[in-house]
Every structure is written in C-alpha cells, then in structure tokens.
N, C-alpha and C positions, 0 to 999 in steps of 0.2 A: 825597218827590220834590221837587226844586227847581222853582220856577216863576218865569218872567221876566214881569213886568208889561209888557204891550204896550199902547201908546197907539193907539187905533183912529183911522182916518182922520177919523171924525166928531168925535173929541175933539182932534185935532191943531190946533195954532195956529202962527203964525209960520213959522220956518224948516222945522220938521218938516212942516207943512201943504204948503209948497212942494215939499219932497222927495217927499211922497206924491203930489202932483199930477203931478210928473215921472214917477214910477213908473207911475201910471195911464195916462199918455200913451204910455209905452214899451210896456207889456205889457197894458193893458186891465184890469188888476186889481192888487191888492197881494199879492204872494207872501209866504209866511211868512218866507223868508230876508231879506226887506226889513223887514217889520214887527217882527221880533225885535230890530232895531237902533233901534227908535223912541225908546228912552231916550237915545240918543246920535245925533242926526241928522247931526252932522258926520262921524261914523264911517260912517253910512249913505251919505252923499254920496261919501266917499272910496272906499268899497267898490264902489259902483255905477260910479264913474269907472274904477276898476281893472278891474272886470269888462268894461266897455265897451272898454277898451284891449286886453284879452286876446282878447275874442271878435270885435271889429270892427276892430281896428287892423291895421297892416301886419304880415304874418307869412308865413313860408315855408309854413305850413299853410293849407289851404283852410278856409272856414267850416264845411263839413261835417266835416272832420277834427277841428276844435276841438270841435264838438258831440259827436262820437263819443267823444273823450277825456273830456269832461265827463260823459257818460253812464256810461262805464266806471268812472271814479273814484267817482261817486255810487253805483253798484252795489256796488263793492268796500267802500265805507264804509257800506253798508246805508242810504243816504239815498234818500228819494223824489225823483226827478229831475223 
C-alpha cells in the first residue's frame, strides 16, 4: 500500500510551519486533509484558500447548504467527513 510521508507540525519549519499555524487557528487542530499536503505547502495554501472561497465566499447557497453538499459528496466518496 502506498504511503505519503507527512511532515508533522512539530517538524515543520518556514512556510509550512506558518501554514500549520493558520490551520490551527482556523480549526483548532490539523486535519488529515491538510497534513497530507505537507510536502507541498504552497499547494496546501492554495487548497485552503480555494476551500475558504467555496465555503465562506459569496454564493447563492447558504452556509448550511454548502455544508450539506460537502457531507453528501464525502459520503458518496466513502470519505470520513
């Protein structure tokens, strides 16, 4: 089974450390979906920015509707939400 090496918050330095600190401030913990991108912190930053736009930006959908859609997609994909 393939394995992706994840850099832990304790091992992080520089830009990655700053991104982890932002993630902790946002969510109070580092979720796996964030830490899996630790080898490419610029991708992590772009992904979190994209997520923020989708979930918190202007939209004809309410925040609750967006959360419900995310939950359904995760369930269909057999992901832990």
